[in-house]
C-alpha positions in Angstrom: 10.0 95.6 20.8 12.0 93.5 23.3 15.2 95.2 24.7 18.5 93.8 23.4 20.5 94.9 26.4 20.2 96.6 29.8 20.7 100.1 28.3 17.6 99.7 26.1 15.7 98.2 29.0 16.5 101.1 31.3 15.2 103.6 28.7 11.9 101.8 28.3 8.9 101.9 30.7 8.5 99.0 33.1 12.1 98.5 33.8 11.6 98.1 37.5 8.9 95.4 37.0 10.9 93.5 34.4 13.6 90.8 34.8 16.4 93.2 33.8 17.3 94.5 37.3 17.7 91.0 38.5 19.7 90.0 35.4 22.0 93.0 36.1 22.3 91.9 39.7 23.0 88.3 38.6 25.7 89.6 36.2 27.4 91.6 39.0 27.1 88.8 41.6 28.6 86.2 39.2 31.3 88.7 38.3 32.3 89.0 41.9 32.5 85.2 42.3 34.3 84.6 39.0 36.7 87.4 39.7 37.6 86.0 43.1 38.2 82.6 41.6 40.3 84.1 38.8 42.4 86.0 41.3 43.1 82.8 43.3 43.8 80.8 40.2 46.2 83.3 38.6 48.1 83.9 41.9 48.4 80.2 42.6 49.6 79.3 39.1 52.1 82.2 38.9 53.5 81.4 42.4 53.8 77.7 41.6 55.4 78.4 38.2 57.8 80.9 39.7 58.9 78.5 42.5 59.2 75.5 40.2 60.8 77.4 37.3 64.3 76.6 38.6 63.6 72.9 37.9 62.0 73.6 34.5 58.7 72.0 35.7 57.4 75.5 36.4 57.8 76.8 32.9 54.6 75.1 31.6 52.8 76.6 34.5 54.0 80.0 33.6 52.9 79.4 30.0 49.5 78.3 31.2 49.3 81.5 33.3 49.9 83.5 30.2 47.0 81.7 28.6 44.7 82.2 31.6 42.9 85.0 29.8 41.4 82.6 27.2 39.1 80.7 29.6 38.3 83.8 31.6 37.3 85.6 28.3 35.2 82.6 27.3 33.3 82.7 30.6 32.9 86.5 30.3 31.4 86.1 26.8 28.8 83.7 28.2 28.1 86.0 31.2 27.4 88.9 28.8 24.2 87.2 27.8 22.7 88.2 31.1 22.7 91.9 30.2 23.3 91.9 26.4 21.6 89.5 24.0 23.8 90.4 21.0 26.3 87.7 20.1 29.7 87.9 21.7 32.0 85.9 19.4 35.7 85.2 20.1 38.5 86.7 18.0 41.0 83.8 17.9 42.3 82.4 14.6 42.2 78.8 13.6 45.7 77.1 13.8 47.3 76.5 10.5 48.1 72.9 11.5 46.7 70.2 13.7 48.1 69.4 17.1 48.7 71.1 20.5 52.0 72.8 19.5 50.4 74.6 16.5 47.5 75.7 18.8 49.9 77.0 21.4 52.1 78.9 19.0 49.1 80.4 17.3 47.6 81.6 20.6 50.9 83.0 21.9 51.3 85.0 18.6 47.8 86.5 18.7 47.2 90.0 20.1 43.8 88.8 21.3 45.5 86.4 23.7 47.4 89.1 25.4 44.4 91.5 25.5 42.4 88.7 27.2 45.2 88.2 29.7 45.2 91.9 30.5 41.5 91.8 31.0 41.9 88.7 33.3 44.4 90.6 35.4 42.2 93.7 35.6 39.2 91.5 36.4 41.1 89.7 39.2 42.6 92.8 40.7 40.0 95.5 40.4 36.7 94.7 38.7 35.3 92.0 40.9 35.6 94.1 44.1 33.8 96.9 42.3 31.1 94.4 41.3 30.7 93.2 44.9 30.6 96.8 46.2 27.9 97.8 43.8 25.8 94.8 44.6 26.2 95.4 48.3 25.3 99.1 48.1 22.5 99.0 45.5 20.9 95.7 46.5 21.9 94.4 49.9 21.5 97.6 51.9 18.1 98.6 50.5 16.8 95.0 51.1 18.1 95.2 54.7 16.2 98.5 55.1 13.0 97.0 53.6 13.2 94.1 56.1 13.1 96.5 59.2 9.6 95.5 60.2 10.4 91.8 59.9 13.6 92.3 62.0 11.6 94.2 64.6 9.0 91.4 64.8 11.6 88.6 65.0 15.0 89.6 66.3 13.7 92.7 68.2 10.7 90.9 69.7 8.5 93.7 68.6 10.3 96.4 70.6 13.2 97.6 68.5 15.2 96.9 65.3 18.6 98.0 64.1 18.6 99.8 60.7 21.9 99.0 58.9 23.3 98.3 62.3 23.5 102.1 62.8 20.1 103.4 63.9 17.6 101.9 66.4 13.9 101.9 65.6 11.5 101.4 68.5 8.0 102.1 67.1 6.1 100.3 64.3 5.2 103.4 62.3 8.9 104.3 62.2 9.7 100.7 61.1 7.2 100.8 58.3 8.4 104.3 57.3 11.9 103.0 57.0 10.7 100.0 54.9 9.0 102.4 52.5 12.2 104.4 52.3 14.0 101.1 51.6 11.6 100.4 48.7 12.5 103.8 47.2 16.2 103.1 47.7 15.7 99.6 46.1 14.1 101.3 43.0 17.1 103.6 42.8 19.4 100.7 43.4 17.8 98.8 40.5 18.9 101.6 38.1 22.3 101.7 39.8 22.7 98.0 39.1 21.6 98.5 35.5 24.2 101.3 35.0 27.0 99.4 36.6 26.2 96.2 34.7 25.9 98.1 31.4 29.2 99.8 32.0 30.9 96.5 32.9 29.4 94.8 29.9 30.7 97.5 27.6 34.2 97.3 29.1 34.1 93.5 28.6 33.1 93.9 25.0 35.8 96.4 24.3 38.5 94.0 25.6 37.3 90.5 24.9 34.1 90.5 22.7 33.7 93.7 20.7 30.6 94.0 18.4 31.9 93.0 15.0 35.2 92.0 16.7 35.5 89.1 14.3 35.3 91.4 11.3 39.1 91.3 10.8 39.1 87.6 10.9 36.2 87.5 8.4 38.0 89.8 6.1 41.1 87.7 6.2 39.1 84.5 5.6 37.2 86.2 2.8 40.5 87.2 1.2 41.8 83.7 1.5 38.7 82.2 0.1 38.9 84.5 -2.9 42.5 83.5 -3.5 41.4 79.8 -3.2 38.6 80.4 -5.7 41.1 82.0 -8.1 43.5 79.1 -7.7 40.6 76.6 -8.3 39.5 78.6 -11.3 42.9 78.5 -12.8 43.3 74.8 -12.1 39.9 74.2 -13.8 41.0 76.3 -16.8 44.2 74.2 -17.1 42.2 71.0 -16.9 39.7 72.1 -19.7 42.6 73.3 -21.8 44.4 69.9 -21.3 41.3 67.9 -22.1 40.6 69.9 -25.3 44.2 69.7 -26.4 44.6 66.0 -25.8 41.1 65.0 -26.7 38.9 67.0 -29.1 41.9 68.6 -30.9 43.6 65.3 -31.6 40.3 63.8 -32.9 39.9 66.8 -35.2 43.5 66.5 -36.4 42.8 62.8 -37.2 39.6 63.7 -39.0 41.3 66.4 -41.0 44.0 63.9 -42.1 41.5 61.2 -42.9 39.5 63.7 -45.1 42.7 64.8 -46.8 43.6 61.2 -47.6 40.1 60.6 -48.9 40.3 63.6 -51.2 43.5 62.1 -52.7 41.9 58.8 -53.3 38.5 60.1 -54.6 38.0 60.5 -58.4 37.2 63.9 -59.7 33.5 64.7 -59.4 30.8 65.7 -56.9 32.2 63.3 -54.2 35.6 64.9 -54.4 34.1 68.4 -54.2 32.2 67.4 -51.1 35.3 65.9 -49.5 37.3 69.0 -50.3 34.5 71.1 -48.6 34.4 68.8 -45.6 38.2 68.9 -45.4 38.2 72.7 -45.4 35.5 72.9 -42.8 37.4 70.5 -40.5 40.5 72.7 -40.9 38.6 75.8 -39.9 37.1 74.0 -36.9 40.6 72.9 -35.9 41.8 76.5 -36.1 38.9 77.7 -34.0 39.4 75.0 -31.4 43.1 76.0 -31.2 42.1 79.6 -30.7 39.6 78.6 -28.0 42.3 76.5 -26.2 44.7 79.4 -26.4 42.1 81.7 -24.9 41.2 79.3 -22.1 44.8 78.8 -20.9 47.6 78.9 -23.5 50.0 75.9 -23.3 52.9 78.3 -23.9 52.0 80.1 -20.6 52.0 76.9 -18.6 55.2 75.5 -20.2 57.4 78.5 -20.7 56.0 81.3 -18.6 54.7 84.8 -18.9 57.4 86.3 -21.2 57.0 83.6 -23.9 53.2 83.8 -23.6 53.2 87.6 -24.1 55.5 87.2 -27.1 53.1 84.7 -28.6 50.2 87.1 -28.0 52.1 89.9 -29.6 52.8 87.8 -32.7 49.1 87.1 -33.1 48.1 90.7 -32.6 46.6 92.6 -35.6 48.5 95.7 -34.4 52.3 95.4 -34.4 53.5 95.0 -30.8 57.0 95.6 -29.3 57.6 93.5 -26.3 60.3 94.3 -23.7 59.8 92.1 -20.6 62.7 91.6 -18.2 61.8 88.4 -16.4 64.5 86.0 -15.3 62.3 83.2 -13.9 58.8 81.9 -13.3 56.2 83.6 -11.1 53.2 82.1 -9.3 50.8 80.6 -11.8 47.9 82.8 -10.7 50.0 85.9 -11.2 51.2 84.8 -14.6 47.7 84.0 -15.7 46.2 87.2 -14.5 49.0 89.3 -16.1 48.7 87.4 -19.4 45.0 87.9 -19.7 45.3 91.6 -18.9 47.8 91.9 -21.7 45.6 90.0 -24.1 42.6 92.1 -23.2 44.5 95.3 -23.6 45.9 94.2 -27.0 42.4 93.1 -28.1 41.0 96.5 -27.1 43.8 98.2 -29.0 43.0 96.3 -32.1 39.2 96.9 -31.9 38.9 100.5 -30.6 42.1 102.5 -30.6 43.0 102.9 -34.3 46.6 102.6 -33.2 49.5 101.9 -35.6 51.7 100.3 -32.9 51.6 99.0 -29.3 54.2 98.3 -26.7 54.4 95.9 -23.7 57.1 96.5 -21.2 57.7 95.5 -17.6 59.7 93.4 -15.2 60.0 92.2 -11.6 61.6 94.3 -8.9 61.1 94.9 -5.2 58.9 91.9 -4.9 56.4 93.1 -7.5 55.5 92.4 -11.1 55.2 95.6 -13.2 53.6 95.7 -16.6 52.8 98.6 -19.0 50.8 98.3 -22.2 50.7 101.4 -24.3 49.5 102.3 -27.8 49.6 105.4 -30.0 45.8 105.3 -30.8 43.1 107.9 -30.4 42.7 107.4 -26.6 39.5 108.0 -24.7 39.3 104.4 -23.4 37.5 103.8 -20.1 37.8 100.6 -18.1 34.1 100.4 -17.2 32.6 100.6 -20.7 32.6 97.0 -21.8 36.4 96.8 -22.1 36.6 93.6 -20.1 39.2 95.2 -17.8 36.8 95.5 -14.9 36.7 91.7 -14.3 40.5 91.5 -14.8 41.0 94.3 -12.3 38.9 92.4 -9.7 41.1 89.3 -10.5 44.3 91.3 -10.0 43.0 92.8 -6.8 42.5 89.3 -5.3 46.2 88.9 -5.7 46.9 92.2 -3.9 47.6 94.0 -7.2 46.1 97.0 -9.0 45.4 98.3 -12.5 45.5 101.9 -13.6 44.4 103.3 -16.9 45.4 106.6 -18.6 43.8 107.3 -21.9 43.2 111.0 -22.6 41.3 112.0 -25.8 43.8 112.0 -28.6 46.0 109.4 -26.9 48.2 107.8 -26.0 46.6 105.0 -23.9 48.7 103.5 -21.1 47.6 100.6 -18.9 49.7 99.9 -15.8 49.5 96.6 -13.9 51.2 96.0 -10.5 51.0 92.6 -8.7 53.0 91.7 -5.5 54.7 88.3 -6.0 58.0 86.4 -5.6 59.9 84.1 -7.9 58.9 80.5 -7.8 61.8 79.5 -10.2 64.9 81.4 -11.3 66.5 80.7 -14.7 70.3 80.2 -14.8 
């Protein structure tokens, strides 16, 4: 199994002979260089912006300084690949509109932008000197010690050599002994580099590239996509309803009328009987088609709103239904459709399973939410998960940020509550 990061590599055998110590060293060395460049860039931009702010020209420079964390974080996410092979995605949202102004306002409003700026300041002021110090201590000093025999043979002309510019070595056995000690220090330094690089990488991930850091953005995008799917589904339902209403239903009406006229003109006999039977079947087909259209997306809901649609559903219910809805306007189409089909499903369950003598639908809109209650005086014992059809409707309501609760103790009564956040799209006078 290949290590995914420097921590796993250090815990596995063969770390010293692998490329990971050098990857850690490269990570810290590039960090020292990038940090120094970041320090110079931020100081120069802030100073120029502060001096030129009196003539307005410096304000864009100050804004760019505030955005300095974005490119720094991007570079850091790329550098992470040296010591951590796991993806390091960014956490910025896509602008809601095109153009530089939309991009700028989106970035300035994001928490991630300011976290990245804080990391850039920390990087420029503290982290890169630490990187340089670790590399110097764990790599440069042991290598200098290992090179003692070479220094004695070249610079010292075979007579002496300075160890770390502190101690003088005058014999070859001592020089080679110091070199061996340097190799041991180099091995320890490799682990020190791994520890330092791993700690730096974890700090970078926490601030600019956390594992699963784009989870929040994915959840938001998933929620938005679910809402878009609901809107598209509702639009498709309205299209199918319109096509059936204006197409197939009108043809059936014309066929029924033609069969009716043919019955009037036909003499009594087998032909008249067949025409009467055909006329009756056409009428039944027309009624079934109207019920199908009403079930797909009732025209009264699209034209007159939720209150009128619930009144219509109550009039068609087998069980008598009292309706008391206090709605003084129109709500979003998706909200009206979801609420309507919940009411229809609840009334259908009441008629099929409850044995109720009467049902009631109440509700209204207050505090930015639509509230509905459907109750009946039946035997109770209803459960949303046992083929009632409410589970799918609950999922549909949850997409809109709403919730459904069901109370149905044995012996009744049954009470279904619906709550959906929404605002008026149109107010009636």
